[in-house]
C-alpha positions as CSV (number, residue, x, y, z in Angstrom):
1,X,-39.4,-47.6,66.5
2,X,-36.8,-48.9,64.5
3,X,-34.2,-46.7,65.5
4,X,-35.3,-46.7,69.2
5,X,-35.1,-50.7,69.0
6,X,-31.5,-50.2,67.7
7,X,-30.4,-48.2,70.6
8,X,-31.4,-50.8,72.9
9,X,-34.8,-49.2,74.1
10,X,-37.1,-51.3,76.3
11,X,-40.6,-51.2,75.2
12,X,-41.7,-48.5,77.6
13,X,-44.6,-46.1,75.9
14,X,-46.4,-43.0,76.8
15,X,-50.2,-43.4,76.1
16,X,-52.2,-40.0,74.5
17,X,-55.1,-39.6,76.8
18,X,-58.5,-39.9,75.0
19,X,-61.3,-37.9,75.2
20,X,-64.2,-39.3,77.2
21,X,-68.0,-39.2,75.9
22,X,-70.5,-37.7,78.1
23,X,-71.3,-39.9,80.8
24,X,-74.6,-41.4,81.5
25,X,-74.9,-39.9,85.0
26,X,-74.6,-36.4,83.3
27,X,-77.2,-37.4,80.6
28,X,-79.7,-38.3,83.4
29,X,-78.9,-35.3,85.4
30,X,-79.4,-33.4,82.4
31,X,-82.7,-34.6,81.6
32,X,-83.7,-34.4,85.4
33,X,-83.4,-30.9,85.0
34,X,-85.9,-30.2,82.3
35,X,-88.7,-31.8,84.5
36,X,-90.6,-28.8,86.2
37,X,-90.4,-28.6,90.0
38,X,-93.1,-29.2,92.3
39,X,-94.7,-26.1,93.8
40,X,-94.5,-25.7,97.6
41,X,-98.1,-25.3,97.9
42,X,-98.5,-28.8,96.6
43,X,-96.1,-30.4,99.0
44,X,-97.1,-32.0,102.4
45,X,-95.4,-30.2,105.6
46,X,-93.0,-32.9,106.0
47,X,-91.8,-33.0,102.6
48,X,-90.7,-29.1,102.5
49,X,-87.6,-30.2,105.0
50,X,-86.1,-32.0,102.2
51,X,-86.5,-29.0,99.5
52,X,-83.1,-27.6,100.4
53,X,-81.3,-30.8,99.5
54,X,-83.4,-31.5,96.6
55,X,-82.9,-28.0,95.0
56,X,-79.1,-28.0,95.7
57,X,-78.9,-31.4,93.5
58,X,-80.6,-30.0,90.6
59,X,-78.7,-27.0,90.8
60,X,-75.5,-28.9,90.5
61,X,-77.0,-31.3,87.8
62,X,-78.1,-28.1,85.8
63,X,-74.4,-26.5,86.0
64,X,-73.3,-29.7,84.6
65,X,-75.8,-29.9,82.0
66,X,-74.9,-26.3,81.0
67,X,-71.2,-27.3,80.7
68,X,-72.1,-30.3,78.4
69,X,-74.3,-28.0,76.5
70,X,-71.5,-25.4,76.2
71,X,-69.2,-28.1,74.7
72,X,-71.4,-30.4,72.7
73,X,-68.5,-31.3,70.4
74,X,-66.2,-32.7,73.2
75,X,-69.1,-34.9,74.6
76,X,-70.0,-36.1,71.3
77,X,-66.7,-37.1,70.5
78,X,-65.7,-40.5,70.6
79,X,-62.6,-42.2,72.2
80,X,-59.7,-42.6,70.0
81,X,-57.0,-45.2,70.1
82,X,-54.1,-44.5,72.0
83,X,-50.9,-43.8,70.5
84,X,-47.9,-45.6,71.8
85,X,-44.6,-43.2,72.2
86,X,-41.1,-45.1,73.0
87,X,-39.4,-43.9,75.8
88,X,-35.8,-44.9,76.2
89,X,-35.0,-47.5,79.2
90,X,-33.7,-45.7,82.4
91,X,-30.2,-47.1,82.3
92,X,-29.9,-45.6,78.8
93,X,-26.8,-42.9,78.7
94,X,-28.7,-40.8,76.5
95,X,-31.3,-40.4,79.1
96,X,-28.9,-40.2,82.1
97,X,-27.4,-37.1,80.3
98,X,-30.8,-35.7,79.1
99,X,-31.8,-36.2,82.9
100,X,-29.0,-33.5,84.0
101,X,-30.6,-31.2,82.0
102,X,-33.7,-31.6,83.7
103,X,-35.5,-33.3,80.8
104,X,-39.1,-35.1,81.2
105,X,-38.6,-38.2,79.1
106,X,-42.3,-39.0,78.8
107,X,-42.8,-35.5,77.5
108,X,-39.7,-35.2,75.5
109,X,-41.1,-38.7,73.9
110,X,-43.8,-36.1,71.7
111,X,-40.5,-34.5,70.1
112,X,-37.8,-37.1,69.6
113,X,-36.1,-35.3,67.2
114,X,-34.9,-32.9,70.0
115,X,-33.2,-35.6,72.1
116,X,-29.8,-35.2,70.6
117,X,-29.9,-31.4,71.5
118,X,-30.9,-32.2,75.2
119,X,-28.4,-34.8,75.1
120,X,-25.8,-32.4,74.3
121,X,-27.1,-29.9,76.6
122,X,-26.7,-32.5,79.4
123,X,-23.2,-33.2,78.6
124,X,-22.1,-29.7,78.6
125,X,-23.7,-29.4,82.2
126,X,-21.7,-32.9,83.0
127,X,-18.4,-31.3,81.6
128,X,-18.9,-28.1,83.1
129,X,-19.3,-29.9,86.8
130,X,-16.4,-31.9,85.9
131,X,-14.1,-28.9,85.4
132,X,-15.4,-27.3,88.4
133,X,-14.5,-30.3,90.4
134,X,-10.8,-30.3,89.2
135,X,-10.7,-26.6,90.0
136,X,-11.6,-27.4,93.6
137,X,-9.0,-30.1,93.6
138,X,-6.3,-27.7,92.2
139,X,-7.4,-25.0,94.5
140,X,-7.3,-27.1,97.6
141,X,-4.0,-28.8,96.8
142,X,-2.5,-25.6,96.0
143,X,-4.2,-23.6,99.3
144,X,-2.9,-26.5,101.5
145,X,0.3,-27.3,99.8
146,X,0.0,-31.0,100.2
147,X,-2.3,-33.7,98.3
148,X,-4.6,-35.5,100.9
149,X,-7.4,-38.0,100.0
150,X,-9.7,-35.7,102.3
151,X,-9.7,-33.2,99.7
152,X,-12.3,-35.4,97.7
153,X,-15.3,-34.6,100.3
154,X,-15.0,-30.7,99.3
155,X,-14.2,-31.7,95.5
156,X,-17.5,-33.9,95.4
157,X,-19.6,-31.4,97.4
158,X,-18.3,-28.5,94.8
159,X,-19.1,-30.8,91.9
160,X,-22.5,-31.7,92.7
161,X,-23.4,-28.0,93.7
162,X,-22.3,-26.7,90.3
163,X,-24.1,-29.6,88.6
164,X,-27.2,-28.7,90.4
165,X,-26.6,-24.9,89.7
166,X,-26.3,-25.5,86.2
167,X,-29.2,-27.8,85.6
168,X,-31.2,-25.3,87.5
169,X,-30.0,-22.6,84.8
170,X,-30.9,-24.9,81.9
171,X,-34.1,-26.8,83.1
172,X,-36.1,-23.9,84.4
173,X,-37.7,-21.5,81.6
174,X,-36.5,-18.0,80.9
175,X,-40.3,-17.0,80.1
176,X,-41.3,-14.5,77.9
177,X,-40.0,-13.2,74.4
178,X,-37.5,-10.6,73.1
179,X,-37.0,-7.8,75.6
180,X,-39.0,-9.8,78.6
181,X,-36.1,-12.3,78.6
182,X,-33.6,-10.0,79.0
183,X,-33.6,-9.4,82.7
184,X,-33.8,-13.0,83.7
185,X,-31.1,-13.9,81.2
186,X,-28.8,-11.2,82.2
187,X,-29.0,-12.2,85.8
188,X,-28.4,-16.0,84.9
189,X,-25.6,-14.7,82.7
190,X,-24.0,-12.7,85.7
191,X,-24.4,-16.1,88.0
192,X,-22.7,-18.0,85.4
193,X,-19.9,-15.6,84.7
194,X,-19.4,-15.2,88.6
195,X,-19.0,-19.0,88.8
196,X,-16.9,-19.1,85.9
197,X,-14.2,-16.7,87.4
198,X,-14.2,-18.9,90.5
199,X,-13.9,-22.0,88.9
200,X,-11.3,-20.5,86.2
201,X,-8.7,-19.1,88.5
202,X,-7.2,-22.3,90.1
203,X,-7.4,-23.6,86.5
204,X,-5.4,-20.8,85.4
205,X,-2.8,-21.3,88.1
206,X,-2.6,-24.6,87.0
207,X,-1.6,-24.1,83.9
208,X,0.9,-21.3,84.5
209,X,2.0,-23.1,87.8
210,X,5.9,-23.5,86.9
211,X,6.4,-20.0,86.2
212,X,4.1,-18.8,89.1
213,X,6.1,-21.0,91.5
214,X,9.5,-19.9,90.1
215,X,8.5,-16.1,90.6
216,X,7.3,-17.0,94.1
217,X,11.1,-18.9,94.8
218,X,13.0,-16.1,93.6
219,X,10.9,-13.4,95.4
220,X,11.2,-15.3,98.7
221,X,15.0,-15.6,98.1
222,X,15.2,-11.7,97.2
223,X,13.4,-11.0,100.5
224,X,15.6,-13.5,102.6
225,X,19.0,-11.6,101.0
226,X,17.4,-8.1,101.7
227,X,17.0,-9.4,105.4
228,X,20.7,-10.7,105.8
229,X,21.9,-7.3,104.1
230,X,19.8,-5.3,106.3
231,X,20.9,-7.3,109.6
232,X,24.5,-6.9,108.4
233,X,24.2,-3.2,107.9
234,X,22.3,-2.6,111.0
235,X,25.1,-4.6,113.3
236,X,28.5,-3.1,112.2
237,X,31.5,-3.9,114.6
238,X,31.0,-1.7,117.4
239,X,33.3,1.4,118.0
240,X,31.8,2.4,121.4
241,X,30.0,0.4,124.1
242,X,26.8,2.3,123.5
243,X,27.1,3.2,119.8
244,X,23.5,4.0,118.2
245,X,22.3,1.9,115.2
246,X,22.7,3.2,111.8
247,X,20.2,5.4,110.1
248,X,17.2,3.4,108.7
249,X,17.3,0.5,111.1
250,X,14.9,-0.5,113.8
251,X,15.0,-2.2,117.0
252,X,14.2,-5.5,115.6
253,X,17.1,-5.2,113.0
254,X,19.7,-4.8,116.2
255,X,21.0,-7.8,117.3
256,X,22.5,-8.8,120.8
257,X,26.0,-10.0,121.5
258,X,27.4,-11.4,124.7
259,X,31.1,-10.0,124.0
260,X,32.5,-7.3,121.1
261,X,35.9,-6.3,120.3
262,X,35.1,-2.7,121.6
263,X,37.5,-3.1,124.5
264,X,40.5,-4.5,122.6
265,X,39.6,-1.9,119.7
266,X,39.6,1.2,122.0
267,X,42.9,-0.1,123.8
268,X,44.6,-0.7,120.1
269,X,43.5,2.9,119.2
270,X,44.9,4.6,122.5
271,X,48.3,2.7,122.0
272,X,48.3,3.7,118.6
273,X,47.6,7.1,119.5
274,X,50.6,7.1,122.1
275,X,52.8,5.5,119.5
276,X,52.4,7.8,116.9
277,X,52.8,11.0,119.5
278,X,55.7,9.5,120.9
279,X,57.1,8.7,117.2
280,X,56.6,12.2,115.9
281,X,58.6,13.5,119.0
282,X,61.6,11.0,118.6
283,X,61.6,11.9,115.1
284,X,62.0,15.3,115.8
285,X,64.4,14.9,118.7
286,X,66.6,12.5,116.5
287,X,66.3,15.2,113.6
288,X,67.7,17.9,116.1
289,X,70.3,15.5,117.7
290,X,71.6,14.9,114.1
291,X,72.0,18.4,113.2
292,X,74.0,19.0,116.3
293,X,76.1,16.0,115.5
294,X,76.8,17.4,112.0
295,X,77.8,20.7,113.3
296,X,80.1,19.3,115.6
297,X,81.7,17.2,112.9
298,X,82.1,20.0,110.7
299,X,84.0,22.0,113.5
300,X,86.3,19.3,114.2
301,X,86.9,18.8,110.2
302,X,87.7,22.5,109.9
303,X,85.1,23.2,107.6
304,X,84.2,26.7,107.0
305,X,80.8,28.0,107.6
306,X,78.7,29.9,109.7
307,X,79.5,29.6,113.5
308,X,82.5,27.7,112.8
309,X,86.0,28.7,113.3
310,X,87.6,26.5,110.1
311,X,90.3,25.2,112.3
312,X,91.3,21.3,112.2
313,X,91.2,19.4,115.1
314,X,89.6,18.7,118.4
315,X,89.5,22.2,119.7
316,X,87.2,23.9,122.4
317,X,84.6,24.6,120.1
318,X,85.0,21.0,118.7
319,X,84.5,19.9,122.2
320,X,81.7,22.3,123.3
321,X,79.5,21.2,120.0
322,X,80.0,17.6,120.9
323,X,79.1,18.4,124.1
324,X,75.8,20.2,123.3
325,X,74.8,17.1,121.1
326,X,75.1,14.8,123.9
327,X,73.3,17.0,126.5
328,X,70.8,17.3,123.9
329,X,70.2,13.5,123.4
330,X,70.3,12.9,127.4
331,X,67.8,15.8,128.2
332,X,65.1,14.8,125.3
333,X,66.1,10.8,126.4
334,X,66.1,10.0,122.6
335,X,67.4,6.3,123.4
336,X,65.1,5.5,126.2
337,X,61.9,6.9,124.0
338,X,63.0,5.2,120.9
339,X,63.3,1.7,123.1
340,X,59.9,2.7,124.4
341,X,58.8,3.3,120.9
342,X,59.8,-0.4,119.7
343,X,57.7,-1.6,122.9
344,X,54.7,0.1,121.9
345,X,55.1,-1.2,118.3
346,X,55.1,-4.8,120.1
347,X,52.1,-4.0,121.9
348,X,50.3,-2.6,118.9
349,X,51.2,-6.1,117.0
350,X,49.9,-8.0,119.8
351,X,46.6,-6.0,120.2
352,X,46.2,-5.9,116.4
353,X,46.2,-9.7,116.5
354,X,43.7,-9.7,119.4
355,X,41.5,-7.3,117.7
356,X,41.7,-9.5,114.5
357,X,40.6,-12.4,116.5
358,X,37.9,-10.6,118.4
359,X,36.6,-9.2,115.2
360,X,36.7,-12.5,113.5
361,X,34.7,-13.8,116.7
362,X,32.1,-11.2,116.3
363,X,31.7,-11.5,112.8
364,X,31.2,-15.2,113.0
365,X,28.5,-14.7,115.7
366,X,27.0,-11.9,113.8
367,X,26.7,-14.2,110.8
368,X,25.5,-17.0,113.2
369,X,22.6,-14.9,114.4
370,X,21.8,-13.5,110.9
371,X,21.7,-17.1,109.5
372,X,19.2,-18.1,112.3
373,X,17.0,-15.0,111.8
374,X,17.2,-15.7,107.9
375,X,16.1,-19.5,108.5
376,X,13.3,-18.3,111.1
377,X,11.9,-15.9,108.3
378,X,12.4,-19.0,105.6
379,X,10.6,-21.5,108.1
380,X,7.7,-18.6,108.4
381,X,7.4,-18.7,104.5
382,X,5.9,-22.2,104.7
383,X,4.4,-24.0,101.4
384,X,3.2,-21.6,98.4
385,X,-0.3,-20.7,99.3
386,X,-3.2,-19.6,96.9
387,X,-3.0,-16.1,97.8
388,X,0.6,-16.1,97.2
389,X,0.2,-17.9,93.6
390,X,-2.7,-15.2,92.8
391,X,-0.3,-12.4,93.5
392,X,2.5,-14.0,91.8
393,X,0.2,-14.4,88.8
394,X,-0.6,-11.0,89.0
395,X,2.5,-9.3,89.1
396,X,3.7,-11.5,86.3
397,X,1.0,-10.5,84.3
398,X,2.2,-7.0,85.0
399,X,6.0,-7.7,84.3
400,X,5.3,-9.2,80.8
401,X,2.7,-8.2,78.3
402,X,2.7,-11.5,76.2
403,X,2.4,-13.3,79.3
404,X,-0.4,-11.2,80.3
405,X,-2.2,-11.9,77.0
406,X,-1.8,-15.8,77.7
407,X,-3.0,-15.7,81.0
408,X,-6.1,-13.6,79.9
409,X,-6.9,-15.7,77.1
410,X,-6.7,-18.8,79.4
411,X,-8.7,-17.2,81.8
412,X,-11.6,-16.1,79.4
413,X,-11.6,-19.6,77.9
414,X,-12.4,-21.3,81.1
415,X,-15.1,-18.6,81.9
416,X,-16.5,-19.3,78.4
417,X,-16.6,-23.2,79.1
418,X,-18.3,-22.4,82.6
419,X,-21.0,-20.2,80.9
420,X,-21.7,-22.5,78.3
421,X,-24.7,-24.2,79.6
422,X,-26.6,-21.2,80.0
423,X,-25.4,-19.9,76.7
424,X,-26.3,-23.1,74.6
425,X,-29.9,-22.9,76.6
426,X,-30.2,-19.4,75.4
427,X,-28.7,-19.9,71.7
428,X,-31.0,-22.8,71.3
429,X,-33.9,-20.7,71.5
430,X,-37.6,-22.1,72.6
431,X,-37.8,-25.5,71.2
432,X,-40.7,-27.7,70.7
433,X,-40.0,-29.5,74.1
434,X,-40.3,-26.2,75.9
435,X,-43.8,-25.3,74.5
436,X,-44.8,-28.8,75.3
437,X,-43.7,-28.0,78.9
438,X,-45.7,-24.9,79.0
439,X,-48.7,-26.8,77.6
440,X,-48.4,-29.1,80.3
441,X,-47.7,-26.4,83.1
442,X,-50.8,-24.5,81.7
443,X,-52.9,-27.8,81.9
444,X,-51.3,-28.4,85.5
445,X,-52.9,-25.1,86.5
446,X,-56.4,-25.6,84.8
447,X,-56.3,-29.1,86.2
448,X,-55.8,-27.4,90.0
449,X,-58.0,-24.9,89.5
450,X,-61.0,-27.3,88.3
451,X,-60.0,-29.7,91.2
452,X,-60.4,-26.7,93.7
453,X,-63.6,-25.6,92.3
454,X,-65.0,-29.1,92.7
455,X,-63.7,-29.4,96.4
456,X,-65.3,-26.1,97.2
457,X,-68.7,-27.1,95.3
458,X,-68.5,-30.6,97.5
459,X,-67.9,-28.7,100.8
460,X,-70.7,-26.3,100.0
461,X,-73.0,-29.2,99.2
462,X,-72.1,-31.0,102.5
463,X,-73.0,-27.7,104.0
464,X,-76.0,-27.3,102.4
465,X,-77.0,-31.3,103.5
466,X,-76.1,-30.4,107.0
467,X,-78.3,-27.3,106.8
468,X,-81.2,-29.2,105.3
469,X,-80.8,-32.0,108.1
470,X,-80.7,-29.0,111.0
471,X,-84.2,-27.7,109.3
472,X,-85.8,-31.1,109.2
473,X,-84.9,-31.6,112.7
474,X,-86.3,-28.3,113.6
475,X,-89.6,-29.1,111.8
476,X,-90.0,-32.6,113.1
477,X,-89.4,-31.2,116.5
478,X,-92.1,-28.5,115.9
479,X,-94.6,-31.3,114.2
480,X,-94.0,-33.5,117.6
481,X,-94.6,-30.3,119.9
482,X,-97.7,-29.7,117.8
483,X,-99.0,-33.2,118.0
484,X,-98.4,-33.0,121.9
485,X,-100.2,-29.6,122.1
486,X,-103.2,-31.0,120.1
487,X,-103.2,-34.4,122.3
488,X,-103.3,-32.1,125.4
489,X,-106.0,-29.9,124.0
490,X,-108.2,-33.0,123.1
491,X,-107.5,-34.3,126.5
492,X,-108.7,-30.9,128.3
493,X,-111.8,-30.8,126.2
494,X,-112.9,-34.5,126.8
495,X,-112.5,-33.7,130.8
496,X,-114.7,-30.4,130.5
497,X,-117.3,-32.4,128.8
């Protein structure tokens, strides 16, 4: 009592019910059952109608008397003084925590030494539900990508749901001993582990949030870079109007361009081909023309050699060889071709400038379209979602064994914390309070059976009474008819006389 007063407990008490003595009605009923019943031959005809009700009353009194005789000690026991057991006030913090464990304070008052244990159990249930609420908050914010005040509603719903589940797990009895408890225990541990996994995963993601988000950002950047490289590879500078896309490129990888440098490129290639052909011809003609002029010069200088006269001066051979050289230059149009080659060189320079400009415009347009496609892909990525975080966490665990061990250590820790209520309940074993609950349940069952039997007896008594009333009415009607018949017979005899 002193300890409870120090805790601020109000003088609420639980009174132990006393065992009452046998009532006077039961004693009188027992004494009446000892009296002999009147025989049917000694009773008048009208009293026979009351026989069913009287006999049933005597039977019920006799049955009560037999019950009193079967337990003489209970009937003779005197009423003991009621023992007052203090109960904490309703606003007591410990009582509030024990309520989360489903504890009946009036029943626990008979074992006050176990209050601390059940208070701790209620704290474990509250802590698990609180952790579950934070887990739901992290899961919603990670799935949506933003923090919203509306998330409080599902968080509270999840909090009370986990609180109710854990309260059911620890407040309901496992039942039985030894192997009989194992199936129910495994079922409840399985439920606790399942909820633990669901609750633990968002918390693990929150712990490794920095690494997970950085991995996702790197992966997204790599995907965008791969997209840009693929688009650039699949859209090179076209060399023909209907050139097919490179191998490995799909139709979605091919971009559409309003203007390409194909015409300028083709024209430049044609001019270059003509210039190369003409240059080769001019080079060959110029070489031959130089050989003819060299031969005429040697003839005119009197140089000895094959086909030369060796005479100095402009003789007939000298004039002939010069004429052949001039004729060769005239017939092969060396001067005109050389001039034309210069014009082609100027055209090539002009076309090369135009081709460079067209190529730069094409690359600029291609870069603009690739940037637009990349930006479109980036916009489709959106905020980092929950499934993306789970995938990144799995990939990180596969890339680094140390990080994988850390992830599993944190995950198992939260799962174990979420399983604490049922584990604490099982490790604590069967307490005195549990045995008191079993006794109270057995007492409630026995009380129900007794009340049910009493109700059935009352219904049977009412039925028997009704039958007796009906029998009495029938007998009265028969007596009335007999009296009328006797009166009629008497009148008939009087008239005959």
